[in-house]
C-alpha positions in Angstrom: 117.8 74.8 -44.6 115.8 71.7 -43.6 112.2 71.4 -44.6 110.1 72.9 -41.7 107.3 71.0 -40.0 105.0 74.0 -39.9 104.5 76.9 -42.3 103.0 80.0 -40.7 100.9 82.1 -43.1 100.1 85.7 -42.4 98.1 87.8 -44.9 98.2 91.5 -44.3 96.7 94.7 -45.8 97.7 98.1 -44.4 98.3 97.0 -40.8 101.8 97.8 -39.9 101.4 98.1 -36.2 99.2 95.1 -35.9 101.5 93.0 -38.1 104.4 93.8 -35.9 102.5 92.5 -32.9 101.6 89.4 -34.7 105.2 88.8 -35.9 106.6 89.2 -32.4 104.2 86.5 -31.2 105.4 84.2 -33.9 109.1 84.7 -33.2 108.5 84.2 -29.5 107.3 80.7 -30.1 108.9 78.0 -27.9 108.6 75.6 -30.9 111.2 76.5 -33.5 110.8 74.1 -36.5 108.7 76.5 -38.6 108.9 79.0 -41.4 106.9 82.2 -41.6 105.4 83.5 -44.9 103.9 87.0 -44.9 101.7 87.9 -47.9 101.2 91.6 -48.4 97.9 92.0 -50.2 98.8 95.2 -52.1 99.2 97.4 -49.0 99.5 101.1 -49.5 101.1 101.8 -46.1 104.7 101.2 -45.1 104.2 97.7 -43.5 106.7 96.3 -46.0 109.4 98.4 -44.2 109.0 96.5 -40.9 112.5 95.3 -39.7 110.9 92.0 -38.6 110.2 91.1 -42.2 113.9 90.6 -42.7 114.1 88.0 -39.9 115.6 84.6 -40.7 113.0 81.9 -41.6 110.6 84.6 -42.9 109.6 85.0 -46.5 107.8 88.1 -47.7 105.6 88.0 -50.7 104.2 91.3 -52.0 101.2 91.2 -54.3 101.1 94.1 -56.8 97.4 94.8 -56.3 94.9 93.9 -53.6 93.5 90.4 -54.3 91.6 89.6 -51.1 92.5 87.6 -48.0 91.5 84.3 -49.6 93.9 84.8 -52.5 96.7 86.0 -50.1 96.3 82.9 -47.9 96.1 80.6 -50.9 99.3 82.1 -52.3 101.0 81.7 -49.0 100.1 78.0 -48.9 101.3 77.4 -52.4 104.7 78.7 -51.3 104.7 76.8 -48.0 107.2 74.0 -47.5 105.8 72.6 -44.2 103.6 69.6 -43.8 101.3 71.6 -41.6 99.9 75.1 -42.1 99.2 77.5 -39.3 97.3 80.7 -40.2 97.6 83.9 -38.3 95.6 87.0 -39.1 97.6 90.1 -38.9 95.4 91.6 -36.1 95.7 88.6 -33.8 98.6 87.2 -31.8 99.7 83.8 -30.4 100.9 82.8 -26.9 104.4 81.5 -26.9 103.3 77.8 -26.4 100.8 77.8 -29.3 102.8 75.9 -31.9 104.4 73.6 -29.4 101.1 72.5 -27.9 99.6 71.8 -31.3 102.7 69.9 -32.4 102.4 67.8 -29.2 98.8 67.2 -29.9 99.3 65.8 -33.4 102.0 63.5 -32.1 99.6 62.2 -29.5 96.6 62.0 -31.9 98.1 61.4 -35.4 94.7 60.6 -37.0 93.7 64.3 -36.8 94.4 66.4 -39.9 93.1 69.6 -38.5 93.0 71.1 -35.0 92.5 74.4 -33.2 93.0 75.9 -29.7 90.8 77.9 -27.4 91.2 81.7 -27.5 90.9 84.9 -25.5 88.8 87.7 -26.9 89.6 91.4 -26.9 87.0 93.8 -28.2 87.9 97.5 -28.5 90.7 97.0 -26.1 88.6 95.2 -23.4 88.8 91.6 -22.4 85.4 89.9 -23.0 84.1 86.4 -22.6 83.0 84.6 -25.8 79.3 83.6 -25.7 78.7 79.9 -24.9 77.6 79.4 -28.5 81.1 80.3 -29.7 83.1 78.0 -27.3 85.5 75.8 -29.2 84.7 72.1 -29.5 86.3 69.0 -30.9 85.1 66.1 -33.0 82.3 66.4 -35.6 81.7 70.1 -36.0 79.8 70.1 -39.2 76.3 70.5 -37.8 77.2 73.2 -35.3 79.3 75.0 -38.0 76.2 75.5 -40.2 74.9 78.2 -37.8 78.1 80.1 -37.3 81.9 79.8 -37.9 83.2 77.5 -35.2 86.9 77.5 -36.2 89.1 80.6 -35.8 91.7 80.9 -38.6 94.3 82.2 -36.2 93.9 79.2 -33.9 93.8 76.5 -36.6 96.6 74.2 -37.8 95.9 71.8 -40.6 97.8 69.5 -43.0 98.8 71.2 -46.2 97.5 68.2 -48.2 94.1 68.5 -46.5 94.0 72.2 -47.5 94.8 71.3 -51.1 92.4 68.3 -51.1 89.5 70.4 -50.0 90.1 73.2 -52.4 91.6 76.0 -50.2 89.8 79.3 -49.7 87.2 80.4 -52.2 88.6 83.6 -53.8 85.2 84.6 -55.1 83.8 85.2 -51.6 84.5 88.7 -50.3 83.7 87.5 -46.7 82.9 84.2 -44.8 85.6 82.5 -46.8 86.7 80.7 -43.6 83.1 79.5 -42.9 83.0 78.1 -46.5 86.3 76.1 -46.1 85.5 74.8 -42.6 82.1 73.5 -43.9 83.9 71.6 -46.7 86.4 70.2 -44.2 84.1 69.4 -41.3 81.6 67.6 -43.6 84.4 64.9 -44.0 86.8 65.2 -41.1 86.8 65.6 -37.3 88.5 68.6 -35.7 91.0 68.3 -32.8 91.2 70.8 -29.9 94.0 71.8 -27.6 91.9 72.6 -24.6 93.6 75.8 -23.5 93.6 79.4 -24.7 96.7 79.9 -26.9 95.9 83.0 -28.9 94.3 86.4 -28.6 91.6 87.3 -31.0 91.1 91.0 -31.4 87.9 92.6 -32.7 85.9 95.7 -32.9 88.2 97.7 -35.2 87.0 99.4 -38.3 88.9 97.5 -40.9 87.5 94.1 -40.0 85.5 92.4 -42.8 82.5 91.9 -40.5 82.4 95.7 -40.1 82.8 96.5 -43.8 80.8 93.9 -45.6 77.0 93.9 -45.0 74.7 90.9 -44.6 77.3 88.3 -44.2 74.7 85.5 -44.4 74.6 86.1 -48.1 77.9 84.4 -48.4 77.1 81.6 -46.0 74.1 80.8 -48.1 76.3 80.6 -51.2 78.5 78.1 -49.3 75.6 75.9 -48.3 74.1 76.0 -51.8 77.4 74.9 -53.2 77.6 71.9 -50.9 74.0 70.9 -51.6 74.4 71.2 -55.3 77.5 69.1 -55.4 75.6 66.3 -53.5 78.6 65.5 -51.4 76.9 65.4 -48.0 75.4 62.5 -46.2 71.6 62.4 -45.9 71.7 63.7 -42.3 74.1 66.5 -43.3 71.9 67.3 -46.3 68.8 67.6 -44.1 70.6 69.9 -41.6 72.2 72.0 -44.3 68.9 72.5 -46.0 67.2 73.5 -42.8 69.9 76.1 -42.0 69.8 77.3 -45.6 66.1 77.9 -45.5 66.4 79.7 -42.1 69.0 82.2 -43.3 67.3 82.6 -46.7 63.9 83.4 -45.2 65.4 86.1 -43.0 67.3 87.8 -45.8 64.3 87.5 -48.2 62.0 89.1 -45.6 64.5 92.0 -45.1 64.7 92.7 -48.8 61.0 92.6 -49.1 60.5 95.1 -46.3 63.0 97.5 -47.9 61.3 97.2 -51.3 64.3 95.6 -53.0 62.2 93.4 -55.3 64.9 91.7 -57.4 66.9 90.7 -54.4 63.8 89.5 -52.6 62.9 87.4 -55.6 66.3 85.9 -55.8 66.3 84.6 -52.2 62.6 83.7 -52.3 63.3 81.5 -55.3 66.0 79.6 -53.2 63.4 79.3 -50.5 60.8 77.8 -52.8 63.3 75.5 -54.5 64.6 73.9 -51.3 61.4 74.3 -49.2 59.5 72.1 -51.6 62.1 69.3 -51.6 
């Protein structure tokens, strides 16, 4: 088998029906020079019995215990043979032209090492329009990415060497691991955009991390702290990162203070004092 251009990485945990939908969208791609790697993150359902997992060009890796989506993606990348990595969450799906359009883009703009596409949103089975603040952009995304995650994992394609160079997903973060990686990447590299919707992003179901992990800004604060402490940002990036860090920290500290959680309040208040006095 020749080395594929693209390695598709799908992490999954207890999502047999959703995984089947995602896999169908992969195998209906009009671009064929890819491999697909499914990493089962210790599922306890029967998703491993899906017939599609025995398709040609698919490798199935089953982890003995649940290790988290970051570990599952990182393991998938370590096994990947392609020059480019395309992530697909098990609850999302691609349009048939997704990989082909992105491959055409990188041939047209070879300086880009990461790119994404636009997307359609389905929330609880209903098509909704993303707010303007979430519309996909291209170029320098670092400053806008400080406020919120501006890259969708299921739409992104990036070079494997860029993923490795920037450290991959932080396995210590139970959530916002994508926000963390995109900040590290966008602080150094521009992001390309295929300006058409080429995937469907599903939301509103109970097993999403955003629904099961409270106060997600805690982890965004950790990401910004890490960047600031490593002193890898430009002066302009440092100023913007510090401003956003203080904004999120003050909100969380105020919430803990109101609820009488003194130790947690003091932890975030200390961050506020440290960076507010710089």
